[in-house]
Biopython code that builds the backbone (N, CA, C, O; Angstrom):
import numpy as np
from Bio.PDB.StructureBuilder import StructureBuilder

atoms = [
    (1, "MET", "N", (-74.461, 32.514, 51.480)),
    (1, "MET", "CA", (-73.558, 31.456, 51.954)),
    (1, "MET", "C", (-72.144, 31.936, 52.047)),
    (1, "MET", "O", (-71.646, 32.597, 51.135)),
    (2, "THR", "N", (-71.483, 31.614, 53.139)),
    (2, "THR", "CA", (-70.084, 32.107, 53.282)),
    (2, "THR", "C", (-69.143, 31.043, 52.872)),
    (2, "THR", "O", (-69.331, 29.905, 53.301)),
    (3, "THR", "N", (-68.185, 31.287, 52.113)),
    (3, "THR", "CA", (-67.169, 30.278, 51.732)),
    (3, "THR", "C", (-65.892, 30.700, 52.409)),
    (3, "THR", "O", (-65.528, 31.876, 52.444)),
    (4, "GLN", "N", (-65.226, 29.704, 52.944)),
    (4, "GLN", "CA", (-63.862, 29.961, 53.530)),
    (4, "GLN", "C", (-62.875, 28.999, 53.075)),
    (4, "GLN", "O", (-62.989, 27.827, 53.434)),
    (5, "THR", "N", (-61.905, 29.368, 52.315)),
    (5, "THR", "CA", (-60.936, 28.452, 51.721)),
    (5, "THR", "C", (-59.640, 28.831, 52.386)),
    (5, "THR", "O", (-59.244, 29.990, 52.256)),
    (6, "GLU", "N", (-58.947, 27.968, 53.083)),
    (6, "GLU", "CA", (-57.583, 28.174, 53.636)),
    (6, "GLU", "C", (-56.599, 27.490, 52.849)),
    (6, "GLU", "O", (-56.667, 26.279, 52.635)),
    (7, "LYS", "N", (-55.584, 28.310, 52.365)),
    (7, "LYS", "CA", (-54.491, 27.629, 51.673)),
    (7, "LYS", "C", (-53.429, 27.301, 52.562)),
    (7, "LYS", "O", (-53.092, 28.091, 53.444)),
    (8, "ARG", "N", (-52.830, 26.114, 52.388)),
    (8, "ARG", "CA", (-51.773, 25.681, 53.230)),
    (8, "ARG", "C", (-50.668, 25.014, 52.465)),
    (8, "ARG", "O", (-50.901, 24.481, 51.381)),
    (9, "THR", "N", (-49.480, 25.028, 52.997)),
    (9, "THR", "CA", (-48.302, 24.414, 52.381)),
    (9, "THR", "C", (-47.999, 23.195, 53.043)),
    (9, "THR", "O", (-48.017, 23.118, 54.271)),
    (10, "ILE", "N", (-47.692, 22.131, 52.221)),
    (10, "ILE", "CA", (-47.416, 20.770, 52.805)),
    (10, "ILE", "C", (-46.003, 20.385, 52.332)),
    (10, "ILE", "O", (-45.639, 20.635, 51.183)),
    (11, "ARG", "N", (-45.238, 19.796, 53.200)),
    (11, "ARG", "CA", (-43.881, 19.188, 52.971)),
    (11, "ARG", "C", (-44.059, 17.751, 52.619)),
    (11, "ARG", "O", (-44.263, 16.956, 53.537)),
    (12, "PRO", "N", (-43.998, 17.307, 51.307)),
    (12, "PRO", "CA", (-44.282, 15.921, 51.012)),
    (12, "PRO", "C", (-43.142, 15.046, 51.510)),
    (12, "PRO", "O", (-42.041, 15.537, 51.758)),
    (13, "ALA", "N", (-43.405, 13.749, 51.656)),
    (13, "ALA", "CA", (-42.330, 12.821, 51.957)),
    (13, "ALA", "C", (-41.506, 12.710, 50.679)),
    (13, "ALA", "O", (-42.026, 12.745, 49.564)),
    (14, "SER", "N", (-40.185, 12.573, 50.893)),
    (14, "SER", "CA", (-39.265, 12.490, 49.747)),
    (14, "SER", "C", (-38.149, 11.520, 50.064)),
    (14, "SER", "O", (-37.827, 11.213, 51.212)),
    (15, "ASN", "N", (-37.585, 11.061, 48.966)),
    (15, "ASN", "CA", (-36.488, 10.203, 48.957)),
    (15, "ASN", "C", (-35.464, 10.591, 47.902)),
    (15, "ASN", "O", (-35.838, 10.746, 46.740)),
    (16, "ILE", "N", (-34.222, 10.753, 48.238)),
    (16, "ILE", "CA", (-33.241, 11.245, 47.359)),
    (16, "ILE", "C", (-32.100, 10.187, 47.265)),
    (16, "ILE", "O", (-31.590, 9.755, 48.299)),
    (17, "CYS", "N", (-31.722, 9.793, 46.115)),
    (17, "CYS", "CA", (-30.592, 8.800, 45.997)),
    (17, "CYS", "C", (-29.788, 9.045, 44.794)),
    (17, "CYS", "O", (-30.294, 9.646, 43.847)),
    (18, "GLU", "N", (-28.553, 8.620, 44.756)),
    (18, "GLU", "CA", (-27.700, 8.804, 43.736)),
    (18, "GLU", "C", (-27.348, 7.427, 43.120)),
    (18, "GLU", "O", (-26.969, 6.474, 43.801)),
    (19, "ASN", "N", (-27.512, 7.399, 41.727)),
    (19, "ASN", "CA", (-27.391, 6.006, 41.098)),
    (19, "ASN", "C", (-26.431, 6.264, 39.832)),
    (19, "ASN", "O", (-26.905, 6.858, 38.863)),
    (20, "GLN", "N", (-25.130, 5.843, 39.818)),
    (20, "GLN", "CA", (-24.304, 5.930, 38.693)),
    (20, "GLN", "C", (-24.151, 7.361, 38.214)),
    (20, "GLN", "O", (-24.171, 7.634, 37.014)),
    (21, "GLY", "N", (-23.990, 8.306, 39.204)),
    (21, "GLY", "CA", (-23.821, 9.731, 38.822)),
    (21, "GLY", "C", (-25.087, 10.469, 38.523)),
    (21, "GLY", "O", (-25.047, 11.649, 38.177)),
    (22, "THR", "N", (-26.222, 9.804, 38.647)),
    (22, "THR", "CA", (-27.519, 10.457, 38.413)),
    (22, "THR", "C", (-28.263, 10.611, 39.839)),
    (22, "THR", "O", (-28.395, 9.649, 40.597)),
    (23, "VAL", "N", (-28.674, 11.735, 40.097)),
    (23, "VAL", "CA", (-29.463, 11.986, 41.286)),
    (23, "VAL", "C", (-30.922, 11.850, 41.000)),
    (23, "VAL", "O", (-31.456, 12.503, 40.104)),
    (24, "VAL", "N", (-31.618, 10.942, 41.812)),
    (24, "VAL", "CA", (-33.036, 10.705, 41.655)),
    (24, "VAL", "C", (-33.811, 11.156, 42.897)),
    (24, "VAL", "O", (-33.539, 10.706, 44.010)),
    (25, "LEU", "N", (-34.778, 12.052, 42.687)),
    (25, "LEU", "CA", (-35.683, 12.539, 43.677)),
    (25, "LEU", "C", (-37.039, 12.061, 43.504)),
    (25, "LEU", "O", (-37.614, 12.268, 42.436)),
    (26, "LYS", "N", (-37.624, 11.423, 44.483)),
    (26, "LYS", "CA", (-38.978, 10.916, 44.546)),
    (26, "LYS", "C", (-39.782, 11.622, 45.611)),
    (26, "LYS", "O", (-39.390, 11.670, 46.777)),
    (27, "LEU", "N", (-40.838, 12.134, 45.226)),
    (27, "LEU", "CA", (-41.817, 12.834, 46.125)),
    (27, "LEU", "C", (-43.157, 12.236, 46.090)),
    (27, "LEU", "O", (-43.585, 11.791, 45.024)),
    (28, "GLU", "N", (-43.839, 12.188, 47.139)),
    (28, "GLU", "CA", (-45.200, 11.813, 47.270)),
    (28, "GLU", "C", (-46.075, 13.018, 47.248)),
    (28, "GLU", "O", (-46.089, 13.791, 48.206)),
    (29, "MET", "N", (-46.822, 13.207, 46.162)),
    (29, "MET", "CA", (-47.693, 14.429, 45.933)),
    (29, "MET", "C", (-49.062, 14.046, 45.583)),
    (29, "MET", "O", (-49.512, 14.383, 44.488)),
    (30, "PRO", "N", (-49.775, 13.364, 46.427)),
    (30, "PRO", "CA", (-51.093, 12.934, 46.017)),
    (30, "PRO", "C", (-52.032, 14.076, 45.655)),
    (30, "PRO", "O", (-52.055, 15.137, 46.279)),
    (31, "GLY", "N", (-52.835, 13.784, 44.570)),
    (31, "GLY", "CA", (-53.746, 14.752, 44.171)),
    (31, "GLY", "C", (-53.237, 15.868, 43.274)),
    (31, "GLY", "O", (-53.990, 16.721, 42.805)),
    (32, "VAL", "N", (-51.900, 15.826, 43.051)),
    (32, "VAL", "CA", (-51.222, 16.798, 42.198)),
    (32, "VAL", "C", (-50.954, 16.208, 40.809)),
    (32, "VAL", "O", (-50.227, 15.229, 40.642)),
    (33, "ARG", "N", (-51.585, 16.863, 39.820)),
    (33, "ARG", "CA", (-51.420, 16.410, 38.455)),
    (33, "ARG", "C", (-49.987, 16.815, 37.861)),
    (33, "ARG", "O", (-49.354, 17.728, 38.392)),
    (34, "LYS", "N", (-49.553, 16.213, 36.898)),
    (34, "LYS", "CA", (-48.168, 16.486, 36.235)),
    (34, "LYS", "C", (-48.161, 17.900, 35.834)),
    (34, "LYS", "O", (-47.141, 18.552, 36.057)),
    (35, "ASP", "N", (-49.234, 18.489, 35.237)),
    (35, "ASP", "CA", (-49.174, 19.869, 34.837)),
    (35, "ASP", "C", (-49.338, 20.901, 35.991)),
    (35, "ASP", "O", (-49.313, 22.114, 35.784)),
    (36, "GLY", "N", (-49.502, 20.357, 37.184)),
    (36, "GLY", "CA", (-49.559, 21.194, 38.371)),
    (36, "GLY", "C", (-48.242, 21.289, 39.044)),
    (36, "GLY", "O", (-48.154, 21.949, 40.079)),
    (37, "ILE", "N", (-47.216, 20.689, 38.545)),
    (37, "ILE", "CA", (-45.919, 20.678, 39.264)),
    (37, "ILE", "C", (-44.945, 21.577, 38.490)),
    (37, "ILE", "O", (-44.882, 21.554, 37.261)),
    (38, "SER", "N", (-44.198, 22.361, 39.254)),
    (38, "SER", "CA", (-42.985, 23.191, 38.674)),
    (38, "SER", "C", (-41.760, 22.801, 39.519)),
    (38, "SER", "O", (-41.754, 22.611, 40.736)),
    (39, "VAL", "N", (-40.718, 22.715, 38.661)),
    (39, "VAL", "CA", (-39.338, 22.487, 39.265)),
    (39, "VAL", "C", (-38.413, 23.676, 38.922)),
    (39, "VAL", "O", (-38.388, 24.109, 37.770)),
    (40, "THR", "N", (-37.709, 24.170, 39.827)),
    (40, "THR", "CA", (-36.786, 25.308, 39.514)),
    (40, "THR", "C", (-35.480, 24.964, 40.178)),
    (40, "THR", "O", (-35.459, 24.268, 41.193)),
    (41, "ILE", "N", (-34.398, 25.439, 39.621)),
    (41, "ILE", "CA", (-33.104, 25.434, 40.231)),
    (41, "ILE", "C", (-32.547, 26.828, 40.224)),
    (41, "ILE", "O", (-32.437, 27.465, 39.176)),
    (42, "GLU", "N", (-32.195, 27.299, 41.395)),
    (42, "GLU", "CA", (-31.566, 28.648, 41.566)),
    (42, "GLU", "C", (-30.360, 28.480, 42.461)),
    (42, "GLU", "O", (-30.454, 28.148, 43.643)),
    (43, "ALA", "N", (-29.201, 28.730, 41.826)),
    (43, "ALA", "CA", (-27.942, 28.668, 42.552)),
    (43, "ALA", "C", (-27.804, 27.137, 42.964)),
    (43, "ALA", "O", (-27.789, 26.296, 42.065)),
    (44, "ASP", "N", (-27.708, 26.772, 44.219)),
    (44, "ASP", "CA", (-27.589, 25.400, 44.638)),
    (44, "ASP", "C", (-28.916, 24.921, 45.185)),
    (44, "ASP", "O", (-28.885, 23.940, 45.928)),
    (45, "THR", "N", (-30.017, 25.460, 44.924)),
    (45, "THR", "CA", (-31.311, 25.203, 45.508)),
    (45, "THR", "C", (-32.257, 24.644, 44.434)),
    (45, "THR", "O", (-32.540, 25.277, 43.418)),
    (46, "LEU", "N", (-32.707, 23.473, 44.707)),
    (46, "LEU", "CA", (-33.763, 22.816, 43.906)),
    (46, "LEU", "C", (-35.052, 22.996, 44.647)),
    (46, "LEU", "O", (-35.151, 22.686, 45.835)),
    (47, "THR", "N", (-36.096, 23.527, 43.908)),
    (47, "THR", "CA", (-37.441, 23.745, 44.479)),
    (47, "THR", "C", (-38.470, 22.976, 43.600)),
    (47, "THR", "O", (-38.507, 23.147, 42.381)),
    (48, "VAL", "N", (-39.318, 22.108, 44.265)),
    (48, "VAL", "CA", (-40.338, 21.458, 43.596)),
    (48, "VAL", "C", (-41.612, 21.933, 44.240)),
    (48, "VAL", "O", (-41.770, 21.861, 45.459)),
    (49, "GLU", "N", (-42.561, 22.438, 43.388)),
    (49, "GLU", "CA", (-43.804, 22.957, 43.881)),
    (49, "GLU", "C", (-44.941, 22.302, 43.098)),
    (49, "GLU", "O", (-44.854, 22.059, 41.894)),
    (50, "GLY", "N", (-46.040, 22.021, 43.866)),
    (50, "GLY", "CA", (-47.151, 21.404, 43.227)),
    (50, "GLY", "C", (-48.432, 22.121, 43.735)),
    (50, "GLY", "O", (-48.476, 22.625, 44.857)),
    (51, "HIS", "N", (-49.489, 22.146, 42.848)),
    (51, "HIS", "CA", (-50.791, 22.742, 43.185)),
    (51, "HIS", "C", (-51.859, 21.801, 42.870)),
    (51, "HIS", "O", (-51.873, 21.211, 41.790)),
    (52, "ARG", "N", (-52.769, 21.630, 43.777)),
    (52, "ARG", "CA", (-53.988, 20.769, 43.580)),
    (52, "ARG", "C", (-55.238, 21.653, 43.863)),
    (52, "ARG", "O", (-55.217, 22.500, 44.757)),
    (53, "ASP", "N", (-56.300, 21.441, 43.098)),
    (53, "ASP", "CA", (-57.493, 22.168, 43.324)),
    (53, "ASP", "C", (-58.534, 21.090, 43.885)),
    (53, "ASP", "O", (-58.431, 19.871, 43.741)),
    (54, "THR", "N", (-59.535, 21.758, 44.538)),
    (54, "THR", "CA", (-60.699, 21.012, 44.943)),
    (54, "THR", "C", (-61.755, 21.072, 43.813)),
    (54, "THR", "O", (-61.780, 22.020, 43.028)),
    (55, "ILE", "N", (-62.592, 20.083, 43.750)),
    (55, "ILE", "CA", (-63.664, 20.128, 42.758)),
    (55, "ILE", "C", (-64.835, 20.665, 43.482)),
    (55, "ILE", "O", (-65.260, 20.088, 44.483)),
    (56, "PRO", "N", (-65.408, 21.808, 42.995)),
    (56, "PRO", "CA", (-66.480, 22.403, 43.678)),
    (56, "PRO", "C", (-67.791, 21.688, 43.525)),
    (56, "PRO", "O", (-68.136, 21.289, 42.413)),
    (57, "THR", "N", (-68.520, 21.511, 44.565)),
    (57, "THR", "CA", (-69.882, 20.849, 44.573)),
    (57, "THR", "C", (-70.769, 21.804, 45.168)),
    (57, "THR", "O", (-70.346, 22.862, 45.636)),
    (58, "ALA", "N", (-72.122, 21.443, 45.172)),
    (58, "ALA", "CA", (-73.097, 22.272, 45.796)),
    (58, "ALA", "C", (-72.743, 22.496, 47.272)),
    (58, "ALA", "O", (-72.875, 23.631, 47.730)),
    (59, "LEU", "N", (-72.320, 21.534, 48.018)),
    (59, "LEU", "CA", (-71.961, 21.625, 49.346)),
    (59, "LEU", "C", (-70.817, 20.758, 49.662)),
    (59, "LEU", "O", (-70.915, 19.537, 49.542)),
    (60, "THR", "N", (-69.716, 21.340, 50.067)),
    (60, "THR", "CA", (-68.540, 20.591, 50.382)),
    (60, "THR", "C", (-67.996, 20.897, 51.755)),
    (60, "THR", "O", (-67.746, 22.053, 52.096)),
    (61, "TRP", "N", (-67.808, 19.830, 52.560)),
    (61, "TRP", "CA", (-67.181, 20.016, 53.848)),
    (61, "TRP", "C", (-65.797, 19.287, 53.723)),
    (61, "TRP", "O", (-65.714, 18.098, 53.414)),
    (62, "SER", "N", (-64.808, 20.023, 53.964)),
    (62, "SER", "CA", (-63.374, 19.468, 53.829)),
    (62, "SER", "C", (-62.476, 20.010, 54.821)),
    (62, "SER", "O", (-62.506, 21.219, 55.048)),
    (63, "GLU", "N", (-61.679, 19.247, 55.438)),
    (63, "GLU", "CA", (-60.620, 19.744, 56.298)),
    (63, "GLU", "C", (-59.286, 20.041, 55.703)),
    (63, "GLU", "O", (-58.431, 20.686, 56.310)),
    (64, "SER", "N", (-59.118, 19.544, 54.466)),
    (64, "SER", "CA", (-57.855, 19.695, 53.767)),
    (64, "SER", "C", (-57.802, 20.861, 52.798)),
    (64, "SER", "O", (-56.771, 21.520, 52.659)),
    (65, "GLY", "N", (-58.964, 21.123, 52.103)),
    (65, "GLY", "CA", (-59.064, 22.236, 51.224)),
    (65, "GLY", "C", (-57.972, 22.312, 50.065)),
    (65, "GLY", "O", (-57.351, 21.326, 49.666)),
    (66, "VAL", "N", (-57.827, 23.509, 49.612)),
    (66, "VAL", "CA", (-56.788, 23.677, 48.543)),
    (66, "VAL", "C", (-55.446, 23.672, 49.162)),
    (66, "VAL", "O", (-55.279, 24.266, 50.228)),
    (67, "SER", "N", (-54.499, 23.062, 48.591)),
    (67, "SER", "CA", (-53.127, 23.070, 49.174)),
    (67, "SER", "C", (-52.018, 23.183, 48.152)),
    (67, "SER", "O", (-52.135, 22.728, 47.014)),
    (68, "GLU", "N", (-50.918, 23.815, 48.601)),
    (68, "GLU", "CA", (-49.689, 23.898, 47.757)),
    (68, "GLU", "C", (-48.764, 22.954, 48.363)),
    (68, "GLU", "O", (-48.751, 22.750, 49.577)),
    (69, "THR", "N", (-47.987, 22.374, 47.534)),
    (69, "THR", "CA", (-46.902, 21.413, 47.995)),
    (69, "THR", "C", (-45.559, 21.873, 47.643)),
    (69, "THR", "O", (-45.320, 22.174, 46.474)),
    (70, "SER", "N", (-44.669, 21.954, 48.544)),
    (70, "SER", "CA", (-43.368, 22.567, 48.228)),
    (70, "SER", "C", (-42.261, 21.769, 48.998)),
    (70, "SER", "O", (-42.421, 21.400, 50.162)),
    (71, "ARG", "N", (-41.165, 21.535, 48.293)),
    (71, "ARG", "CA", (-40.075, 20.814, 48.973)),
    (71, "ARG", "C", (-38.805, 21.361, 48.456)),
    (71, "ARG", "O", (-38.657, 21.504, 47.242)),
    (72, "GLN", "N", (-37.782, 21.710, 49.387)),
    (72, "GLN", "CA", (-36.446, 22.055, 48.896)),
    (72, "GLN", "C", (-35.547, 21.075, 49.551)),
    (72, "GLN", "O", (-35.183, 21.308, 50.704)),
    (73, "PRO", "N", (-35.151, 20.005, 48.942)),
    (73, "PRO", "CA", (-34.323, 19.084, 49.511)),
    (73, "PRO", "C", (-32.990, 19.685, 49.961)),
    (73, "PRO", "O", (-32.465, 20.578, 49.296)),
    (74, "THR", "N", (-32.407, 19.183, 51.139)),
    (74, "THR", "CA", (-31.206, 19.688, 51.671)),
    (74, "THR", "C", (-30.016, 18.844, 51.083)),
    (74, "THR", "O", (-30.177, 17.635, 50.917)),
    (75, "PRO", "N", (-28.841, 19.444, 50.768)),
    (75, "PRO", "CA", (-27.743, 18.645, 50.212)),
    (75, "PRO", "C", (-27.236, 17.634, 51.294)),
    (75, "PRO", "O", (-27.365, 17.855, 52.498)),
    (76, "TRP", "N", (-26.675, 16.560, 50.805)),
    (76, "TRP", "CA", (-26.142, 15.626, 51.767)),
    (76, "TRP", "C", (-24.678, 15.492, 51.440)),
    (76, "TRP", "O", (-24.263, 15.913, 50.360)),
    (77, "THR", "N", (-23.848, 14.908, 52.347)),
    (77, "THR", "CA", (-22.465, 14.809, 52.141)),
    (77, "THR", "C", (-21.967, 13.429, 51.828)),
    (77, "THR", "O", (-20.768, 13.235, 51.630)),
]
sb = StructureBuilder()
sb.init_structure("model")
sb.init_model(0)
sb.init_chain("A")
sb.init_seg("    ")
for serial, (resi, resn, name, xyz) in enumerate(atoms, 1):
    if name == "N":
        sb.init_residue(resn, " ", resi, " ")
    sb.init_atom(name, np.array(xyz, "f"), 0.0, 1.0, " ", f" {name:<3s}", serial, name[0])
structure = sb.get_structure()
């Protein structure tokens, strides 16, 4: 049996707002568990990445497969 898994990157929907000096970033990352998310800040760039796995079964047909989720919000003025 041949298995083919294509990894792809998704840019999730996001909402950034400022509230009393605090910046709040909300991302939609369905299927990504808390322990599958990493947040890094380098210079002026915030990067949020998430990883979700598929659950293997005897026979799986899927168009979405394994995916990585990544977003680097752009600054606003």
